[in-house]
VEXTI-746144 format. One record per residue (C-alpha): residue number from 1; x, y, z. Coordinates in Angstrom, 1 decimal. Last residue first. Layout:
<sites>
{site NUM {X Y Z}}
...
</sites>
This chain:
<sites>
{site 395 {49.9 13.1 39.7}}
{site 394 {47.7 15.3 40.5}}
{site 393 {50.1 18.8 38.1}}
{site 392 {49.6 16.0 35.3}}
{site 391 {45.7 15.5 35.8}}
{site 390 {46.0 19.1 35.4}}
{site 389 {47.5 19.4 32.4}}
{site 388 {45.0 17.4 30.5}}
{site 387 {42.1 18.8 31.9}}
{site 386 {43.5 22.6 30.2}}
{site 385 {44.4 20.7 27.4}}
{site 384 {40.9 19.0 27.0}}
{site 383 {39.3 22.8 27.6}}
{site 382 {41.5 24.2 25.0}}
{site 381 {40.5 21.8 22.3}}
{site 380 {36.9 21.2 23.7}}
{site 379 {36.5 25.5 23.4}}
{site 378 {36.9 24.9 19.5}}
{site 377 {33.3 23.7 19.9}}
{site 376 {32.2 27.1 19.1}}
{site 375 {28.7 26.9 17.6}}
{site 374 {30.7 25.2 14.9}}
{site 373 {27.3 25.1 12.5}}
{site 372 {25.8 22.5 10.5}}
{site 371 {27.6 21.6 7.0}}
{site 370 {29.0 18.2 8.3}}
{site 369 {25.5 16.5 9.3}}
{site 368 {24.6 17.5 5.7}}
{site 367 {27.2 16.0 3.3}}
{site 366 {26.7 13.6 6.1}}
{site 365 {23.2 12.2 5.1}}
{site 364 {23.9 12.8 1.2}}
{site 363 {26.7 10.2 1.9}}
{site 362 {24.3 7.3 4.0}}
{site 361 {21.9 8.5 1.2}}
{site 360 {18.5 10.0 2.0}}
{site 359 {15.5 8.3 3.4}}
{site 358 {12.4 10.5 1.3}}
{site 357 {10.9 7.0 -0.3}}
{site 356 {9.5 5.2 2.2}}
{site 355 {7.8 8.8 3.4}}
{site 354 {5.8 8.5 0.3}}
{site 353 {3.3 5.6 1.1}}
{site 352 {3.2 7.9 4.2}}
{site 351 {1.4 10.5 2.0}}
{site 350 {-1.4 8.1 0.8}}
{site 349 {-2.9 9.0 -2.6}}
{site 348 {0.5 8.0 -4.1}}
{site 347 {0.9 8.0 -8.2}}
{site 346 {4.8 8.9 -7.9}}
{site 345 {4.9 11.9 -9.7}}
{site 344 {2.1 13.2 -7.8}}
{site 343 {3.5 12.4 -4.7}}
{site 342 {6.6 14.1 -4.9}}
{site 341 {4.6 17.7 -6.2}}
{site 340 {2.9 16.6 -3.0}}
{site 339 {6.1 16.4 -0.9}}
{site 338 {7.7 19.3 -2.2}}
{site 337 {11.1 18.1 -3.5}}
{site 336 {14.0 18.2 -1.4}}
{site 335 {16.0 16.9 -4.3}}
{site 334 {17.4 14.1 -1.8}}
{site 333 {13.4 13.5 -1.6}}
{site 332 {13.8 13.4 -6.1}}
{site 331 {16.5 11.2 -5.6}}
{site 330 {14.7 8.6 -3.4}}
{site 329 {11.7 8.4 -5.2}}
{site 328 {13.5 7.7 -9.0}}
{site 327 {16.2 4.7 -6.6}}
{site 326 {13.2 3.9 -5.2}}
{site 325 {10.6 2.7 -8.2}}
{site 324 {14.8 1.4 -9.6}}
{site 323 {13.8 -0.9 -7.7}}
{site 322 {10.9 -2.8 -8.4}}
{site 321 {13.8 -3.9 -11.7}}
{site 320 {15.4 -5.8 -8.9}}
{site 319 {18.9 -4.9 -7.0}}
{site 318 {19.9 -7.8 -4.2}}
{site 317 {24.2 -7.6 -5.7}}
{site 316 {25.8 -5.4 -8.3}}
{site 315 {28.8 -5.6 -10.6}}
{site 314 {27.5 -4.2 -13.6}}
{site 313 {28.0 -7.4 -15.4}}
{site 312 {25.7 -8.7 -12.5}}
{site 311 {23.3 -6.0 -12.7}}
{site 310 {23.3 -6.5 -16.0}}
{site 309 {22.7 -10.8 -16.8}}
{site 308 {19.8 -9.6 -14.2}}
{site 307 {17.7 -7.1 -16.2}}
{site 306 {17.4 -9.1 -19.1}}
{site 305 {16.8 -12.3 -17.2}}
{site 304 {13.7 -10.7 -16.1}}
{site 303 {12.8 -8.6 -18.8}}
{site 302 {9.1 -9.9 -19.4}}
{site 301 {6.8 -8.9 -21.7}}
{site 300 {8.3 -6.7 -24.4}}
{site 299 {6.0 -5.7 -27.1}}
{site 298 {6.9 -7.7 -31.4}}
{site 297 {9.1 -6.8 -32.7}}
{site 296 {11.9 -9.0 -31.9}}
{site 295 {11.7 -7.0 -28.6}}
{site 294 {9.2 -4.1 -27.8}}
{site 293 {9.3 -1.0 -25.7}}
{site 292 {7.7 1.9 -27.1}}
{site 291 {4.4 0.1 -28.3}}
{site 290 {2.8 1.2 -32.0}}
{site 289 {-0.9 2.6 -31.2}}
{site 288 {1.0 5.7 -32.3}}
{site 287 {2.7 4.7 -34.8}}
{site 286 {6.1 4.3 -35.0}}
{site 285 {9.1 6.3 -37.2}}
{site 284 {11.3 3.0 -35.8}}
{site 283 {15.1 5.1 -36.0}}
{site 282 {13.3 8.3 -35.9}}
{site 281 {10.9 7.3 -32.8}}
{site 280 {14.7 5.3 -31.1}}
{site 279 {16.2 8.4 -31.5}}
{site 278 {13.5 11.5 -29.8}}
{site 277 {13.4 8.2 -26.7}}
{site 276 {16.6 8.9 -25.7}}
{site 275 {16.6 12.1 -25.9}}
{site 274 {13.6 12.4 -24.3}}
{site 273 {14.7 10.9 -21.4}}
{site 272 {18.2 12.2 -21.3}}
{site 271 {16.7 15.6 -21.2}}
{site 270 {14.9 14.6 -18.8}}
{site 269 {10.3 13.8 -19.1}}
{site 268 {8.0 15.0 -17.2}}
{site 267 {5.6 12.7 -15.6}}
{site 266 {1.9 11.9 -16.3}}
{site 265 {-0.2 9.7 -13.5}}
{site 264 {-3.7 9.0 -14.9}}
{site 263 {-4.9 7.5 -11.7}}
{site 262 {-6.8 3.7 -11.5}}
{site 261 {-4.7 2.9 -8.7}}
{site 260 {-1.8 0.8 -9.7}}
{site 259 {-1.7 2.5 -12.9}}
{site 258 {-2.6 0.3 -16.2}}
{site 257 {-6.4 1.7 -16.7}}
{site 256 {-5.5 4.6 -15.3}}
{site 255 {-3.1 5.4 -18.5}}
{site 254 {0.1 6.5 -17.4}}
{site 253 {1.9 9.7 -19.3}}
{site 252 {4.8 10.8 -20.3}}
{site 251 {5.6 14.0 -20.9}}
{site 250 {8.5 17.0 -22.8}}
{site 249 {5.7 19.1 -24.1}}
{site 248 {6.2 18.8 -27.7}}
{site 247 {8.0 14.6 -27.2}}
{site 246 {4.6 13.4 -26.0}}
{site 245 {4.8 10.1 -25.1}}
{site 244 {2.1 8.5 -24.5}}
{site 243 {0.5 7.8 -28.0}}
{site 242 {3.7 6.4 -28.6}}
{site 241 {3.1 3.8 -26.6}}
{site 240 {3.7 2.2 -23.4}}
{site 239 {1.9 -0.8 -21.3}}
{site 238 {5.2 -2.4 -20.7}}
{site 237 {7.0 0.5 -18.4}}
{site 236 {3.3 0.2 -16.7}}
{site 235 {3.8 -3.0 -15.6}}
{site 234 {7.4 -3.2 -14.8}}
{site 233 {6.5 0.1 -12.5}}
{site 232 {7.8 3.8 -12.9}}
{site 231 {9.3 6.1 -10.9}}
{site 230 {9.8 8.8 -13.9}}
{site 229 {13.8 8.3 -14.5}}
{site 228 {15.1 5.5 -13.2}}
{site 227 {12.1 3.7 -14.6}}
{site 226 {13.3 5.2 -18.0}}
{site 225 {16.2 4.6 -17.7}}
{site 224 {16.5 0.8 -17.5}}
{site 223 {14.3 0.9 -20.2}}
{site 222 {16.3 3.0 -22.8}}
{site 221 {19.0 0.1 -21.4}}
{site 220 {17.3 -2.7 -21.7}}
{site 219 {17.8 -1.7 -25.9}}
{site 218 {20.9 -1.5 -26.5}}
{site 217 {22.6 -3.9 -23.8}}
{site 216 {22.7 -2.8 -19.9}}
{site 215 {25.9 -2.8 -18.6}}
{site 214 {26.8 1.2 -19.0}}
{site 213 {23.5 1.3 -17.8}}
{site 212 {23.7 -0.8 -14.7}}
{site 211 {27.0 1.5 -14.5}}
{site 210 {26.0 4.5 -14.7}}
{site 209 {23.6 3.1 -11.4}}
{site 208 {26.3 2.5 -9.6}}
{site 207 {28.1 6.0 -9.8}}
{site 206 {24.5 7.2 -9.1}}
{site 205 {23.9 5.7 -6.2}}
{site 204 {22.3 3.3 -5.7}}
{site 203 {18.8 1.7 -4.1}}
{site 202 {17.2 -0.3 -1.5}}
{site 201 {14.7 0.5 0.6}}
{site 200 {12.6 -2.8 1.5}}
{site 199 {9.6 -1.7 3.8}}
{site 198 {10.0 -4.1 7.3}}
{site 197 {6.2 -5.4 7.7}}
{site 196 {4.4 -6.8 11.1}}
{site 195 {2.5 -9.8 10.1}}
{site 194 {-1.2 -8.9 10.3}}
{site 193 {-3.4 -9.3 13.1}}
{site 192 {-6.2 -12.0 13.1}}
{site 191 {-8.5 -10.2 16.3}}
{site 190 {-9.7 -11.1 19.7}}
{site 189 {-11.8 -7.9 21.2}}
{site 188 {-12.4 -8.8 25.6}}
{site 187 {-15.3 -7.4 26.7}}
{site 186 {-16.9 -6.6 30.8}}
{site 185 {-19.6 -8.2 32.9}}
{site 184 {-16.7 -10.0 35.4}}
{site 183 {-18.2 -12.9 33.4}}
{site 182 {-16.8 -11.9 30.2}}
{site 181 {-17.4 -11.3 26.7}}
{site 180 {-15.6 -12.2 23.6}}
{site 179 {-15.9 -9.8 21.3}}
{site 178 {-14.6 -11.2 18.1}}
{site 177 {-12.7 -9.4 14.7}}
{site 176 {-11.4 -10.9 11.6}}
{site 175 {-14.5 -13.3 11.5}}
{site 174 {-16.2 -10.3 10.0}}
{site 173 {-20.1 -11.0 11.2}}
{site 172 {-23.9 -11.7 9.9}}
{site 171 {-22.7 -13.1 6.5}}
{site 170 {-24.1 -12.3 2.5}}
{site 169 {-26.0 -9.5 3.6}}
{site 168 {-25.0 -7.6 0.8}}
{site 167 {-23.0 -5.4 3.3}}
{site 166 {-21.2 -8.1 5.6}}
{site 165 {-20.4 -9.9 2.8}}
{site 164 {-18.2 -6.2 2.2}}
{site 163 {-17.1 -6.1 5.1}}
{site 162 {-16.0 -10.3 4.9}}
{site 161 {-14.5 -9.8 1.4}}
{site 160 {-12.4 -6.6 3.2}}
{site 159 {-11.0 -9.5 5.7}}
{site 158 {-10.3 -11.6 3.1}}
{site 157 {-8.6 -9.4 1.4}}
{site 156 {-6.3 -8.4 3.8}}
{site 155 {-5.1 -11.8 5.1}}
{site 154 {-3.7 -11.7 1.7}}
{site 153 {-2.0 -8.3 1.9}}
{site 152 {-0.2 -10.1 4.9}}
{site 151 {0.3 -13.0 3.3}}
{site 150 {2.6 -11.4 0.9}}
{site 149 {3.5 -9.0 2.7}}
{site 148 {5.5 -11.9 5.8}}
{site 147 {6.7 -13.5 2.9}}
{site 146 {5.6 -17.5 2.0}}
{site 145 {7.6 -20.3 2.9}}
{site 144 {4.9 -22.1 3.2}}
{site 143 {4.9 -22.4 7.2}}
{site 142 {4.2 -18.2 6.5}}
{site 141 {1.4 -20.0 4.3}}
{site 140 {0.1 -22.4 7.2}}
{site 139 {0.4 -20.0 9.9}}
{site 138 {-1.9 -17.7 8.6}}
{site 137 {-4.4 -20.1 7.8}}
{site 136 {-4.2 -21.7 10.8}}
{site 135 {-4.6 -18.3 12.4}}
{site 134 {-7.7 -18.1 10.0}}
{site 133 {-9.6 -21.2 11.3}}
{site 132 {-9.0 -19.8 14.6}}
{site 131 {-11.3 -16.1 13.7}}
{site 130 {-13.6 -18.9 12.5}}
{site 129 {-14.9 -20.4 9.4}}
{site 128 {-17.8 -22.0 9.5}}
{site 127 {-20.1 -19.3 9.2}}
{site 126 {-19.2 -18.2 5.3}}
{site 125 {-19.8 -21.9 4.4}}
{site 124 {-16.2 -24.3 3.4}}
{site 123 {-14.6 -26.7 1.6}}
{site 122 {-13.8 -23.2 -0.7}}
{site 121 {-11.4 -22.2 2.2}}
{site 120 {-7.8 -23.1 1.0}}
{site 119 {-7.5 -22.8 -2.2}}
{site 118 {-10.3 -20.1 -2.1}}
{site 117 {-8.0 -18.4 -0.1}}
{site 116 {-5.0 -19.2 -2.5}}
{site 115 {-7.2 -18.5 -5.7}}
{site 114 {-8.7 -14.8 -4.0}}
{site 113 {-5.1 -14.2 -3.4}}
{site 112 {-3.8 -13.8 -7.6}}
{site 111 {-6.4 -12.7 -8.3}}
{site 110 {-7.2 -9.2 -6.0}}
{site 109 {-3.8 -8.6 -6.0}}
{site 108 {-1.6 -8.2 -9.6}}
{site 107 {-5.2 -8.5 -12.0}}
{site 106 {-7.7 -6.7 -10.3}}
{site 105 {-5.0 -3.8 -8.7}}
{site 104 {-3.9 -4.0 -12.2}}
{site 103 {-7.9 -3.9 -13.6}}
{site 102 {-8.2 -0.7 -11.0}}
{site 101 {-10.7 -1.4 -8.8}}
{site 100 {-14.4 -1.1 -8.3}}
{site 99 {-16.0 -2.9 -11.2}}
{site 98 {-12.8 -6.2 -10.0}}
{site 97 {-13.5 -5.4 -6.8}}
{site 96 {-17.5 -6.5 -7.2}}
{site 95 {-17.3 -8.9 -9.6}}
{site 94 {-14.6 -10.7 -6.9}}
{site 93 {-16.8 -10.2 -4.5}}
{site 92 {-19.7 -12.0 -6.2}}
{site 91 {-16.9 -15.4 -7.4}}
{site 90 {-16.0 -14.9 -3.3}}
{site 89 {-19.6 -15.5 -2.5}}
{site 88 {-19.6 -18.9 -4.6}}
{site 87 {-16.3 -19.9 -3.5}}
{site 86 {-17.4 -19.6 0.4}}
{site 85 {-20.4 -21.3 0.4}}
{site 84 {-23.4 -19.2 1.0}}
{site 83 {-25.2 -18.8 4.4}}
{site 82 {-27.8 -15.9 4.2}}
{site 81 {-29.3 -13.4 5.5}}
{site 80 {-33.3 -13.3 6.1}}
{site 79 {-33.5 -12.4 9.2}}
{site 78 {-37.3 -12.7 10.0}}
{site 77 {-36.6 -15.1 12.6}}
{site 76 {-35.0 -12.7 14.4}}
{site 75 {-32.9 -14.6 17.4}}
{site 74 {-32.9 -12.9 20.9}}
{site 73 {-31.3 -10.6 22.8}}
{site 72 {-32.0 -10.9 26.4}}
{site 71 {-34.1 -7.9 29.0}}
{site 70 {-35.6 -4.9 26.4}}
{site 69 {-36.2 -7.7 23.4}}
{site 68 {-32.8 -6.8 21.9}}
{site 67 {-31.8 -7.9 18.3}}
{site 66 {-29.9 -11.1 16.9}}
{site 65 {-29.0 -11.5 13.2}}
{site 64 {-25.6 -10.5 14.0}}
{site 63 {-27.7 -7.3 15.2}}
{site 62 {-30.7 -6.1 13.7}}
{site 61 {-32.2 -2.6 14.3}}
{site 60 {-35.8 -1.9 16.2}}
{site 59 {-35.3 -3.8 19.3}}
{site 58 {-35.5 0.3 20.9}}
{site 57 {-31.6 -0.1 22.3}}
{site 56 {-30.2 -1.4 18.3}}
{site 55 {-32.9 2.1 17.2}}
{site 54 {-31.4 3.7 19.7}}
{site 53 {-28.1 3.0 18.7}}
{site 52 {-28.5 3.3 14.7}}
{site 51 {-29.7 6.2 14.6}}
{site 50 {-26.7 7.7 16.9}}
{site 49 {-24.6 7.2 14.5}}
{site 48 {-27.3 8.6 11.9}}
{site 47 {-26.6 11.6 13.2}}
{site 46 {-22.2 11.7 13.4}}
{site 45 {-23.0 10.4 10.1}}
{site 44 {-24.4 13.3 9.3}}
{site 43 {-22.4 15.8 11.2}}
{site 42 {-19.2 13.5 9.2}}
{site 41 {-19.6 14.0 5.1}}
{site 40 {-21.6 11.0 3.7}}
{site 39 {-19.7 8.8 1.5}}
{site 38 {-21.2 5.7 2.7}}
{site 37 {-22.3 4.2 6.1}}
{site 36 {-20.5 1.1 6.5}}
{site 35 {-22.5 -0.7 9.3}}
{site 34 {-21.0 -2.0 12.1}}
{site 33 {-22.7 -3.6 15.6}}
{site 32 {-20.9 -5.8 18.2}}
{site 31 {-23.4 -7.5 20.8}}
{site 30 {-21.9 -7.1 23.8}}
{site 29 {-25.7 -5.2 25.4}}
{site 28 {-23.9 -3.4 22.6}}
{site 27 {-20.8 -2.7 21.1}}
{site 26 {-19.8 0.2 18.3}}
{site 25 {-18.2 0.5 14.7}}
{site 24 {-19.5 2.7 12.2}}
{site 23 {-17.9 3.3 9.3}}
{site 22 {-17.6 6.6 7.6}}
{site 21 {-16.9 7.0 3.7}}
{site 20 {-14.4 8.2 1.8}}
{site 19 {-11.1 5.7 2.2}}
{site 18 {-12.1 4.4 5.6}}
{site 17 {-12.7 6.9 7.8}}
{site 16 {-13.4 6.3 11.3}}
{site 15 {-17.0 7.2 13.7}}
{site 14 {-17.5 4.6 17.6}}
{site 13 {-17.4 7.9 19.2}}
{site 12 {-16.5 11.4 16.6}}
{site 11 {-12.6 10.5 14.8}}
{site 10 {-9.6 12.7 15.5}}
{site 9 {-10.9 12.9 19.3}}
{site 8 {-6.9 12.1 21.2}}
{site 7 {-5.8 15.7 19.2}}
{site 6 {-2.1 15.9 20.2}}
{site 5 {-1.1 18.2 22.2}}
{site 4 {0.1 21.4 20.8}}
{site 3 {2.5 22.8 24.0}}
{site 2 {1.3 26.1 25.9}}
{site 1 {4.4 28.2 27.3}}
</sites>
């Protein structure tokens, strides 16, 4: 009987995928060479990898500002890589990031993280930032009370920043990873490791959901129901205009500029949700450009306090508004939704993200286990009686 063994050679030697691009990464004579080969085919990537190794070995390609002369590494006087201040390089990086990513990601992730990074590294040039300094930043942020996830997002941005600076010819190497040459001729790699995160898995049952909706005021109730029936994030809900609500075909749409990954997302409306939107539209008679969720005639920008009050009145604890998205995902999982459909509804590109929302409630698991066949388990009762009688006769 043959077993399907895991593929240990998923990528070709010294190549890996980052998004759609192939990344070449190898060590020659103690020096690490890294290059983004771009979104080429695997065959082209393998050919370029072989070519780059030959060029490095023959001294025709620089590695960290040095070239191999056949005997040793020597500095190249023609090297044009600069050494800008961290703040100046970050400014260029953010211009690139803003052009290449969705506005939501830039505003909610890159901009806040970059401000914290500049506050700490702003007085340094890129060449002065070492692995040790990054580790100190990591510990200082943790000591200041920042959550592991927040620190990880900042470190991830910093790592990507240095990778792009290498591409932009602003930096020679990425201090997140350092190759050390040992006396015995071997090498050891040291790198900054992110904190291990435990994903938040708070969700509420159907009964608790009903209590929460009952505890909401009239304005908030439809907001909460929309979150639980579409999985839209808070920022996505606030961006909804009546042109995004199609009551004829029964869909709600998040436009690409407001979605986290830059892709538009269409979610079918449940009957309850369609009925709620229809009543609201009849009561307001809005134009297509009007926002769906308004307060005092203006776009509703923050419902944190209103939601917190509803949670308290419902007798619930440790519930955040974003957890309603998890409620949506969990209910899809308990309904045995196809994974591809679930990814599209949740707006995920990575299947691993969807798996976070496919856990089942304890009651649902108990019901599933209760349906298992008995396999003649009644024999356990007869065995127990037989065993008891033997003990009695022995004594």
